[in-house]
C-alpha positions as CSV (number, residue, x, y, z in Angstrom):
1,M,-157.1,63.3,35.7
2,K,-154.4,63.4,38.7
3,P,-154.2,60.8,41.5
4,T,-155.1,62.3,45.1
5,P,-153.4,60.3,47.8
6,N,-156.5,57.7,48.4
7,Q,-156.9,56.7,44.6
8,T,-155.4,53.2,43.8
9,F,-152.9,52.7,40.8
10,S,-156.0,51.8,38.5
11,F,-156.7,55.3,38.2
12,L,-153.1,56.8,37.9
13,L,-153.6,57.3,34.0
14,L,-151.6,56.3,30.4
15,Q,-153.7,58.6,28.0
16,F,-152.3,58.2,24.8
17,T,-153.4,60.7,21.6
18,L,-152.5,60.1,18.0
19,I,-152.9,62.9,15.6
20,F,-153.0,62.3,11.9
21,T,-151.7,64.1,8.7
22,F,-152.5,63.2,5.1
23,L,-150.0,64.2,2.5
24,N,-151.0,63.8,-1.2
25,C,-149.7,62.8,-4.3
26,L,-146.8,64.8,-6.1
27,E,-146.6,66.8,-2.9
28,V,-142.7,67.7,-2.0
29,K,-142.7,66.8,1.9
30,A,-139.2,66.1,3.4
31,Q,-140.4,62.9,5.6
32,C,-142.3,61.6,2.3
33,G,-139.5,62.9,-0.4
34,S,-139.3,64.3,-3.7
35,P,-141.2,62.8,-6.2
36,T,-138.9,62.3,-9.1
37,T,-141.4,61.4,-11.9
38,A,-144.1,63.6,-13.4
39,N,-145.9,60.3,-14.6
40,C,-149.1,61.1,-12.3
41,Q,-151.4,63.5,-11.9
42,A,-150.6,66.5,-8.9
43,V,-153.2,67.5,-6.6
44,P,-155.9,68.7,-6.3
45,S,-156.4,65.7,-9.6
46,S,-155.0,63.3,-7.2
47,E,-155.9,63.4,-4.1
48,L,-155.7,61.2,-0.3
49,I,-158.9,61.7,1.5
50,Q,-159.1,60.7,4.9
51,S,-162.4,60.0,6.9
52,G,-162.6,59.2,10.7
53,N,-161.5,61.5,13.9
54,G,-158.6,63.5,13.8
55,N,-157.2,62.1,16.9
56,V,-157.2,59.3,18.7
57,D,-157.1,58.4,22.4
58,F,-156.3,55.5,23.9
59,V,-157.1,55.8,28.3
60,F,-155.8,53.0,30.3
61,D,-157.0,53.5,33.7
62,S,-157.6,49.5,34.9
63,F,-155.3,46.8,35.4
64,S,-157.4,45.0,32.5
65,K,-156.6,47.7,30.0
66,Y,-153.2,47.9,30.5
67,S,-152.2,44.1,30.5
68,G,-154.8,43.4,27.5
69,G,-154.4,46.6,25.9
70,I,-157.2,48.3,23.9
71,T,-157.9,48.4,20.3
72,Q,-158.8,51.0,17.8
73,S,-160.9,49.4,14.9
74,G,-162.0,51.0,11.7
75,T,-160.4,54.2,13.1
76,T,-159.3,55.7,9.9
77,T,-160.5,55.1,6.2
78,L,-158.1,56.1,3.4
79,R,-159.3,57.0,-0.4
80,L,-157.0,57.1,-2.9
81,K,-157.7,58.7,-6.3
82,V,-154.2,59.1,-8.3
83,L,-154.5,60.4,-11.8
84,P,-152.1,59.3,-14.6
85,N,-150.3,61.6,-17.2
86,N,-148.9,58.2,-18.8
87,A,-149.0,54.9,-18.4
88,S,-146.6,54.7,-16.2
89,C,-147.9,56.4,-13.4
90,K,-146.9,54.5,-10.4
91,W,-146.8,55.5,-6.2
92,T,-146.1,54.4,-2.6
93,L,-148.4,54.4,0.3
94,R,-146.3,54.4,4.3
95,V,-147.4,56.0,7.5
96,Y,-144.8,57.7,9.4
97,I,-144.5,58.3,13.3
98,E,-143.1,61.4,14.4
99,N,-143.0,62.6,18.4
100,N,-142.3,66.1,17.8
101,P,-138.3,66.2,18.3
102,S,-138.2,69.6,19.1
103,S,-140.1,69.7,22.4
104,G,-137.0,67.2,23.7
105,S,-138.5,64.0,22.9
106,D,-135.8,61.3,23.3
107,V,-135.4,59.7,19.5
108,N,-137.2,56.3,21.1
109,D,-140.1,57.6,23.1
110,W,-143.8,59.1,22.8
111,E,-143.8,62.9,23.2
112,T,-144.7,64.0,27.1
113,L,-147.2,66.7,27.9
114,S,-146.9,65.1,31.5
115,N,-147.0,63.1,33.8
116,Y,-147.1,62.0,37.6
117,G,-147.2,59.2,40.2
118,T,-144.6,56.3,40.3
119,G,-142.7,54.1,37.5
120,T,-139.6,55.7,35.7
121,N,-139.9,54.5,31.7
122,T,-141.3,56.8,29.3
123,P,-143.3,55.0,26.8
124,T,-141.6,53.8,23.8
125,L,-142.7,54.3,19.8
126,D,-143.0,50.6,19.1
127,L,-146.0,50.2,22.1
128,L,-148.4,51.4,18.5
129,A,-149.1,48.7,16.3
130,L,-151.4,48.9,13.1
131,K,-153.4,47.0,10.8
132,V,-154.3,48.4,7.4
133,Y,-156.5,46.1,5.4
134,N,-159.1,46.7,2.3
135,G,-161.4,44.1,0.5
136,C,-158.8,43.1,-2.0
137,G,-155.7,42.8,0.4
138,T,-153.7,45.1,-1.3
139,P,-151.8,46.3,1.3
140,I,-148.2,44.2,1.5
141,N,-149.1,43.1,5.1
142,S,-152.6,43.2,4.6
143,G,-154.8,42.2,8.4
144,I,-151.8,42.2,10.5
145,Y,-151.1,44.0,13.1
146,Q,-147.6,45.8,12.4
147,N,-145.6,48.1,15.3
148,F,-143.4,50.9,14.4
149,A,-139.6,50.7,14.9
150,A,-138.8,52.7,18.4
151,I,-137.1,55.3,16.8
152,N,-138.5,59.0,15.3
153,G,-139.2,58.8,11.7
154,A,-140.1,54.8,11.5
155,Y,-142.4,54.0,8.7
156,I,-144.3,51.2,7.6
157,D,-145.0,50.6,3.9
158,I,-148.6,50.1,2.7
159,I,-147.9,50.1,-0.7
160,N,-144.4,50.0,-2.2
161,D,-143.3,47.6,-5.4
162,A,-140.9,48.1,-7.8
163,T,-143.2,46.8,-10.7
164,L,-145.9,48.7,-12.4
165,I,-149.7,46.3,-10.6
166,P,-152.4,47.6,-12.8
167,A,-156.1,48.6,-11.3
168,G,-158.1,45.5,-11.2
169,S,-155.6,42.8,-10.8
170,C,-157.3,42.4,-6.9
171,T,-153.4,41.4,-5.6
172,T,-151.4,43.0,-3.3
173,N,-149.3,46.3,-4.0
174,V,-152.0,47.1,-6.7
175,N,-150.2,51.0,-7.3
176,S,-151.1,51.9,-10.9
177,A,-153.3,54.8,-11.3
178,G,-156.5,54.3,-10.2
179,S,-159.8,55.3,-7.8
180,Y,-161.4,54.1,-5.0
181,L,-164.7,55.8,-7.1
182,T,-164.3,52.7,-9.7
183,E,-162.2,50.0,-7.9
184,P,-163.0,50.9,-3.9
185,S,-162.0,47.6,-2.8
186,E,-158.1,48.5,-3.8
187,Y,-158.3,51.8,-3.4
188,T,-159.6,52.2,-0.2
189,F,-157.8,51.1,3.1
190,M,-159.4,50.9,6.3
191,V,-156.6,51.0,9.5
192,D,-156.8,49.7,13.0
193,Y,-154.4,50.6,16.1
194,R,-153.5,48.7,19.2
195,I,-151.6,49.5,22.4
196,V,-150.6,47.0,24.8
197,P,-148.6,48.8,27.7
198,G,-148.4,46.8,30.2
199,L,-147.6,47.9,33.5
200,N,-143.8,49.5,33.4
201,F,-144.2,53.0,32.0
202,T,-145.0,55.8,34.0
203,P,-148.6,57.2,34.0
204,G,-149.4,60.2,32.6
205,Y,-149.9,61.9,28.9
206,Y,-148.5,61.0,26.0
207,Q,-148.9,61.8,21.9
208,V,-147.4,61.0,18.5
209,V,-148.2,62.2,15.2
210,L,-148.8,59.8,12.2
211,H,-148.1,60.8,8.5
212,F,-149.7,59.3,6.1
213,C,-148.1,59.5,2.8
214,L,-148.9,59.1,-0.8
215,V,-146.3,60.4,-3.1
216,E,-145.0,59.1,-7.1
217,Q,-143.0,56.5,-7.4
218,S,-139.8,56.0,-10.7
């Protein structure tokens, strides 16, 4: 919605859209890195399953939303099934932020789809915070909001440990073979999102892509 002369600042929208991709265990992806071993079974035997909306919109159309922010709770649920080839099967789960640099986006900024009105600052990637949690508190920073660094390709680790921590431990960084079907409190992850923009950015429509990445770890 573009403003007309009689509209107030509260109707100059900042709209952010998150788009999600989910990259399965043992697939070779540039950002995720290639698996260095074959201790876990490849897809489709192992899989990362997402439920929830593929896109999430944040629309800031009032002063209270600009200053207090918007939280999208329970937006994404991840369910993991990682099957082993042997007892050394171990994996990493992380999420990358990507702003479509081929569009001309600055390395620090959200991709601009359109903008209008007053202001000179493009929203930066560190505006986006996410919180990951489950019943056993297995994420590294379970239940704590974390912001991405303001650079394209920045990532946040959800599970990452050099030590193999077996299923059933119900502790941080459980990373062995296992499944949400047998250990739902360890292999299911809920994700919340938050943006608190303040009043410094040019009204417009911006987007980023989040890549959730499950890969085998050596």
